[in-house]
C-alpha positions as CSV (number, residue, x, y, z in Angstrom):
1,M,0.2,-0.3,0.3
2,A,0.7,3.7,-0.8
3,R,2.5,6.1,1.7
4,E,0.1,8.9,1.2
5,V,-3.0,6.1,1.0
6,F,-2.1,4.4,4.8
7,A,-1.7,8.2,6.2
8,L,-5.0,8.0,5.4
9,L,-6.3,5.9,7.6
10,Y,-7.6,6.6,11.2
11,N,-6.6,4.6,13.9
12,D,-6.3,5.3,17.9
13,K,-3.1,6.9,18.0
14,K,-3.3,9.3,15.6
15,D,-5.3,11.9,15.1
16,A,-8.4,12.0,12.2
17,P,-7.4,13.2,8.5
18,P,-8.0,16.5,7.5
19,L,-11.5,16.8,5.0
20,F,-9.8,19.7,3.7
21,P,-6.2,21.4,2.7
22,T,-5.2,23.8,5.3
23,D,-2.7,26.5,5.3
24,S,0.7,25.5,7.5
25,G,1.4,28.7,7.0
26,Q,5.1,27.3,5.6
27,G,5.5,28.3,1.8
28,Y,5.4,31.3,-0.2
29,K,3.2,33.7,0.0
30,S,2.1,37.0,-1.7
31,N,3.5,40.7,-1.0
32,K,0.2,42.5,1.5
33,A,-0.1,45.6,-0.2
34,K,1.0,48.8,0.9
35,L,-1.7,51.1,0.9
36,G,-0.7,54.8,1.6
37,M,-2.0,57.7,3.6
38,K,-3.0,59.5,1.1
39,S,-6.7,59.6,0.5
40,V,-8.3,57.9,-2.4
41,R,-9.4,60.7,-5.7
42,P,-13.2,60.1,-5.5
43,W,-15.4,59.3,-8.7
44,K,-18.1,60.3,-9.5
45,W,-21.2,59.3,-11.5
46,M,-21.8,62.0,-14.0
47,P,-23.2,63.0,-17.2
48,F,-21.4,62.6,-21.2
49,T,-22.2,62.9,-24.9
50,N,-20.9,60.8,-27.3
51,P,-19.3,63.2,-30.6
52,A,-19.9,60.5,-32.7
53,R,-24.0,60.2,-32.0
54,K,-26.4,62.8,-33.8
55,D,-28.7,62.9,-31.6
56,S,-27.7,64.4,-28.5
57,A,-28.3,61.5,-26.4
58,V,-27.2,61.8,-23.0
59,F,-25.8,58.7,-21.0
60,H,-24.0,58.3,-17.4
61,H,-20.7,56.3,-16.3
62,W,-18.2,56.5,-13.4
63,R,-15.8,58.7,-14.3
64,R,-12.9,60.6,-11.2
65,V,-13.9,63.9,-9.9
66,C,-10.9,65.7,-11.9
67,D,-11.7,64.3,-15.1
68,D,-15.3,66.7,-14.9
69,G,-15.8,68.7,-17.6
70,K,-13.6,66.5,-20.1
71,E,-14.4,65.1,-23.3
72,Y,-15.5,61.8,-23.7
73,P,-11.8,59.7,-23.8
74,F,-13.2,57.4,-26.3
75,A,-14.1,60.1,-29.1
76,K,-10.9,59.8,-31.1
77,F,-11.5,56.7,-33.0
78,N,-14.4,57.5,-34.5
79,K,-13.0,58.6,-38.0
80,Q,-14.5,59.7,-40.5
81,V,-13.5,59.8,-43.9
82,Q,-13.3,62.7,-46.1
83,I,-15.8,62.2,-48.8
84,P,-16.6,65.4,-51.4
85,T,-18.6,67.3,-53.1
86,Y,-19.4,68.1,-56.3
87,S,-21.3,71.1,-57.7
88,D,-24.3,70.6,-61.3
89,A,-21.6,72.7,-63.6
90,E,-18.3,70.9,-61.8
91,Y,-20.4,67.3,-63.1
92,Q,-21.1,68.7,-66.1
93,A,-17.8,69.8,-66.9
94,Q,-15.8,67.0,-66.1
95,L,-17.4,64.2,-63.8
96,V,-20.5,63.3,-67.4
97,A,-19.4,59.3,-67.7
98,E,-20.6,56.5,-69.8
99,G,-23.3,54.4,-68.6
100,W,-23.9,56.6,-65.4
101,T,-26.4,58.9,-64.7
102,K,-26.1,62.2,-62.0
103,A,-28.9,60.3,-60.1
104,E,-26.6,57.2,-59.7
105,T,-23.9,59.5,-59.1
106,D,-25.8,61.0,-56.2
107,H,-26.8,58.1,-54.6
108,L,-23.0,56.0,-55.0
109,F,-21.4,59.0,-52.8
110,E,-25.1,59.2,-50.4
111,L,-23.4,55.6,-49.5
112,C,-19.6,56.7,-49.0
113,R,-21.1,58.8,-46.8
114,R,-23.4,57.2,-44.3
115,F,-21.1,53.6,-44.8
116,D,-17.7,55.1,-44.9
117,L,-16.3,53.3,-48.1
118,R,-17.3,49.9,-47.3
119,F,-18.4,48.7,-50.7
120,G,-19.4,46.1,-49.3
121,V,-22.2,46.9,-47.3
122,I,-22.9,50.2,-50.6
123,R,-23.1,47.3,-52.8
124,D,-25.9,45.6,-50.3
125,R,-27.5,49.1,-49.8
126,W,-27.6,50.2,-54.0
127,D,-30.9,50.7,-54.7
128,S,-31.2,48.0,-57.6
129,A,-34.8,48.7,-57.9
130,Q,-34.3,52.5,-58.9
131,F,-31.5,52.5,-60.8
132,K,-29.0,50.1,-62.7
133,K,-27.5,46.5,-60.6
134,R,-23.9,47.5,-60.5
135,S,-21.3,45.5,-59.3
136,V,-18.9,46.0,-56.3
137,E,-16.5,46.4,-58.8
138,D,-18.3,48.9,-61.1
139,L,-18.9,51.7,-57.7
140,K,-15.2,51.9,-57.0
141,E,-14.0,52.4,-60.4
142,R,-17.3,55.1,-60.5
143,Y,-15.8,56.6,-57.1
144,Y,-12.3,56.8,-57.6
145,G,-12.6,58.1,-60.9
146,V,-15.0,61.4,-60.0
147,V,-12.3,61.9,-57.0
148,T,-9.6,61.5,-59.0
149,S,-10.8,64.0,-61.1
150,L,-11.9,66.7,-58.6
151,A,-8.2,66.6,-57.2
152,K,-6.9,67.3,-60.7
153,V,-9.9,70.2,-61.2
154,K,-10.2,71.5,-57.4
155,T,-8.9,72.2,-53.7
156,G,-12.8,72.0,-52.3
157,P,-14.0,70.9,-48.9
158,G,-13.1,67.0,-48.1
159,L,-9.4,67.8,-50.3
160,P,-6.8,68.9,-49.4
161,P,-4.8,71.3,-51.2
162,E,-3.0,68.1,-52.4
163,A,-4.8,65.4,-52.8
164,K,-3.6,62.6,-53.3
165,T,-5.2,60.8,-57.0
166,Y,-5.7,57.2,-56.8
167,H,-5.8,54.9,-59.5
168,F,-8.3,51.3,-59.2
169,D,-8.2,49.4,-62.9
170,A,-11.4,47.2,-62.5
171,E,-11.1,44.4,-65.2
172,H,-7.6,43.9,-63.3
173,E,-10.2,43.0,-60.0
174,R,-12.5,41.4,-61.7
175,K,-9.7,39.2,-63.4
176,R,-8.2,38.1,-59.9
177,K,-11.6,37.3,-58.2
178,E,-12.3,35.6,-61.4
179,Q,-8.8,33.7,-61.0
180,L,-9.5,33.4,-57.1
181,L,-13.6,31.6,-58.2
182,R,-11.6,28.9,-60.5
183,L,-9.5,28.1,-57.2
184,Y,-11.7,27.2,-54.9
185,T,-14.2,25.7,-56.8
186,R,-11.3,22.9,-58.6
187,T,-12.5,19.3,-58.4
188,N,-10.6,16.9,-57.3
189,E,-9.1,15.3,-60.4
190,Q,-8.0,18.6,-61.2
191,L,-5.8,19.1,-58.0
192,E,-4.2,15.2,-58.5
193,E,-3.6,16.5,-61.6
194,E,-1.7,19.8,-61.1
195,Q,0.7,17.9,-58.7
196,M,0.7,15.1,-60.9
197,L,2.6,18.4,-63.3
198,Q,4.3,19.4,-59.7
199,N,6.2,16.1,-59.9
200,E,6.7,16.1,-63.3
201,L,8.5,19.3,-63.4
202,R,10.4,18.3,-60.5
203,K,11.9,15.1,-61.8
204,I,12.5,17.8,-65.2
205,E,14.4,20.1,-63.5
206,A,16.0,17.7,-61.7
207,R,17.2,15.3,-64.3
208,K,17.9,19.0,-66.4
209,K,19.9,19.7,-63.2
210,E,21.5,15.6,-63.6
211,R,22.8,17.1,-67.6
212,D,24.1,20.5,-66.7
213,K,26.6,18.2,-63.9
214,K,28.0,16.1,-66.2
215,T,28.3,18.7,-69.0
216,Q,30.4,19.9,-66.6
217,D,32.6,16.7,-65.3
218,L,32.7,16.1,-69.5
219,Q,34.5,19.4,-69.6
220,K,37.0,18.9,-66.9
221,L,37.9,15.8,-68.5
222,I,38.4,17.0,-71.5
223,T,40.5,20.2,-71.0
224,A,42.6,17.5,-68.0
225,A,42.9,15.7,-71.4
226,D,44.1,19.2,-73.6
227,H,46.4,20.2,-70.6
228,Q,47.9,16.6,-71.2
229,N,48.4,17.2,-74.8
230,E,50.4,20.3,-74.2
231,P,54.3,20.5,-73.5
232,R,55.6,20.7,-70.4
233,K,58.4,22.7,-68.4
234,V,61.2,20.5,-67.5
235,D,61.5,19.6,-63.5
236,K,64.1,21.8,-61.7
237,K,65.6,18.5,-59.9
238,F,66.2,16.8,-63.3
239,P,69.2,17.7,-65.2
240,R,67.9,18.7,-68.4
241,K,70.5,15.8,-70.5
242,K,68.8,12.9,-68.8
243,F,65.2,14.0,-70.9
244,T,66.8,14.8,-74.5
245,A,65.1,12.1,-75.9
246,T,61.1,12.5,-74.5
247,T,59.0,15.8,-74.1
248,A,59.9,16.2,-70.9
249,R,56.5,16.3,-68.3
250,P,55.9,17.8,-64.6
251,R,55.7,16.1,-61.4
252,I,52.5,14.5,-61.4
253,D,51.5,15.2,-57.7
254,N,52.4,19.4,-58.2
255,L,50.0,18.8,-61.3
256,S,47.8,16.1,-60.3
257,G,44.7,18.6,-58.9
258,E,44.6,20.5,-62.3
259,L,44.9,17.0,-64.8
260,S,42.9,14.5,-62.6
261,S,40.9,13.3,-59.2
262,I,44.5,11.9,-58.1
263,K,46.3,14.2,-55.6
264,F,49.6,11.9,-54.0
265,P,50.6,12.6,-50.5
266,D,53.2,15.5,-50.4
267,M,56.2,14.4,-48.6
268,K,56.9,17.9,-47.0
269,G,57.0,17.4,-43.5
270,S,59.8,16.9,-41.2
271,G,61.6,13.6,-40.2
272,V,62.7,10.6,-42.6
273,T,59.9,9.1,-44.8
274,V,60.0,6.1,-47.2
275,R,59.9,7.3,-51.1
276,S,57.7,4.3,-52.0
277,Q,54.8,6.5,-50.0
278,R,55.4,9.0,-53.3
279,M,53.3,6.2,-54.7
280,K,50.4,5.2,-52.6
281,L,47.0,5.6,-54.4
282,P,44.9,7.9,-52.0
283,A,41.5,6.9,-50.9
284,N,39.0,9.5,-52.5
285,I,39.9,7.8,-55.8
286,G,37.2,5.1,-54.2
287,Q,38.1,1.5,-55.0
288,K,36.4,1.1,-58.1
289,K,39.2,3.3,-59.2
290,M,41.6,1.9,-58.6
291,K,40.9,-1.4,-59.3
292,A,40.3,0.0,-63.1
293,I,43.8,1.3,-62.8
294,E,45.4,-2.1,-61.9
295,Q,43.7,-3.5,-64.5
296,L,44.8,-0.8,-67.3
297,L,48.5,-1.2,-65.5
298,Q,48.1,-5.3,-65.9
299,E,47.2,-5.2,-69.2
300,L,50.2,-3.0,-70.3
301,G,51.9,-5.6,-68.5
302,I,53.5,-2.8,-66.3
303,E,54.0,-4.2,-62.6
304,A,52.2,-2.9,-60.0
305,N,54.5,-1.9,-57.2
306,P,57.7,-1.2,-59.7
307,M,61.0,-0.2,-57.7
308,P,60.4,3.3,-55.9
309,T,64.1,5.6,-57.3
310,E,63.6,9.3,-57.2
311,E,62.8,9.0,-61.0
312,M,60.2,5.9,-61.6
313,C,58.2,7.0,-58.5
314,T,57.4,10.2,-60.7
315,H,56.9,8.3,-64.1
316,F,54.8,6.5,-62.2
317,N,52.3,8.5,-60.9
318,E,52.4,10.6,-64.2
319,L,50.7,7.4,-65.6
320,R,48.6,6.0,-64.2
321,S,47.6,9.4,-63.7
322,D,46.8,9.3,-67.4
323,L,45.4,5.7,-67.0
324,L,42.9,7.1,-64.7
325,L,41.8,10.4,-67.2
326,L,41.5,7.8,-70.2
327,Y,39.5,5.1,-67.5
328,E,36.8,8.5,-67.2
329,L,37.4,10.2,-71.1
330,K,36.0,6.1,-71.4
331,A,33.2,6.4,-69.4
332,A,32.0,10.1,-70.2
333,M,32.4,8.7,-73.9
334,T,30.2,5.3,-72.9
335,N,27.3,8.1,-71.6
336,C,27.5,10.1,-74.2
337,E,27.1,6.9,-76.7
338,F,24.8,5.7,-74.5
339,E,22.2,9.2,-74.6
340,L,22.6,9.7,-78.8
341,Q,21.6,5.7,-78.4
342,A,17.8,6.2,-76.1
343,M,16.8,10.0,-78.4
344,R,17.2,7.5,-81.3
345,H,15.3,5.3,-80.2
346,Q,12.8,8.4,-78.3
347,Y,12.9,9.6,-81.1
348,E,12.1,6.8,-83.6
349,A,9.1,5.5,-81.1
350,S,7.4,9.0,-81.4
351,N,7.6,9.2,-84.6
352,P,6.9,5.5,-86.8
353,G,8.6,4.6,-90.1
354,K,11.0,7.2,-89.9
355,T,15.1,6.7,-88.5
356,L,17.2,9.1,-86.6
357,Q,20.7,10.0,-88.6
358,I,23.2,10.6,-85.7
359,P,26.5,12.0,-87.8
360,K,29.3,9.7,-87.4
361,I,31.8,12.3,-86.0
362,L,30.0,11.2,-83.1
363,L,30.2,7.3,-82.8
364,P,33.4,5.6,-82.1
365,D,35.4,5.1,-85.0
366,P,35.2,1.3,-86.1
367,P,37.9,-1.3,-85.5
368,E,39.8,-1.8,-88.5
369,G,39.0,-4.0,-91.6
370,A,35.3,-3.8,-90.1
371,T,32.0,-3.2,-91.9
372,S,29.4,-1.1,-91.3
373,E,27.2,-3.5,-90.3
374,E,29.9,-4.4,-87.8
375,A,30.4,-1.7,-86.9
376,N,26.7,-0.7,-85.9
377,A,26.5,-4.3,-84.3
378,T,29.8,-3.7,-82.0
379,I,28.6,-0.4,-81.1
380,K,24.7,-1.3,-80.4
381,T,26.6,-4.8,-77.9
382,E,28.6,-1.1,-76.3
383,I,25.6,0.6,-75.7
384,I,23.3,-2.8,-74.4
385,D,26.9,-3.8,-72.1
386,V,25.9,-0.5,-70.2
387,V,21.6,0.1,-70.5
388,G,22.4,-1.3,-67.3
389,S,23.4,1.7,-65.3
390,P,25.2,4.4,-67.4
391,S,25.8,6.7,-64.4
392,H,27.8,4.2,-62.3
393,S,31.0,3.6,-65.2
394,T,31.8,7.3,-63.5
395,A,32.2,6.3,-60.1
């Protein structure tokens, strides 16, 4: 049994439990009000009038005696819109409009003064039995047109010396309300169709971003290949006489960031280092590219771990960088061929009986001694091999 429940049990040795909570005198208490010795300001039941009323009605309320004779404090909230006035001569000279009579205009301005430009109420109280039925846009257009015309020709009662002109575009307001009505009256099928179109738009934008990224990557590879073909300066660490037979190439560990994604370790720190560490591939290349480099070295019959002399380290790193660039260029070319063939198939599917002729400059060179049919079959076979995942070849 819980301690609180057991404490409620009555026995002879203890007093009976309390029937209602009591204040033990301990704990927080609110501070008592500190009343001063000054006398309380007297209040008086006195009459008052509201300036907003025109019937001079008298009301009563409690107010301090010191406020006797002051204006009703809520009279400052009685804001009224100043509606301009016009004479018959001004109406005939400036305010005549097609489709509106002077009686209709007078009735409109009377309602505007009565309801403080609340055009929803004005439209409801419009005398449709005597005048033509008008919409809220028609009433606003007529009112602001008259106010603008009066502001240009005079400054009189209800208009300051520099009155602000208004331009109400009734046609735009009608179109806005019509579009809003169409938005609120859509069916569930229309909502589902709109959601489907939005999803398709997101997919199109995602594919466009992916194509742009592939284009940038391909441009980087092309730029790197162009740099590979340009003549380079000789590294100062090696004598010029050792490179008379071949074109001089720079140290790949210094230009690796420009030519490819390989950045070999730069042993410039203090302490003793092993030269073979300069030949170690960095981990950011990825296992797939490492396997591709090893496979290409095996096809060329080159040892994967040669003797790490100074000259061997430099040339071996250059070779692997070139092999990686070759691998990426082949992968990019395969993707381009796949996209060309996919585009041709889409064109032939959407236009039966027609064939999209791809320029020969965009197609790979056929094998030596192969006919055109064999070359086309070879291209199709290569494309089919990468149809499953064309983008994974560049990983």
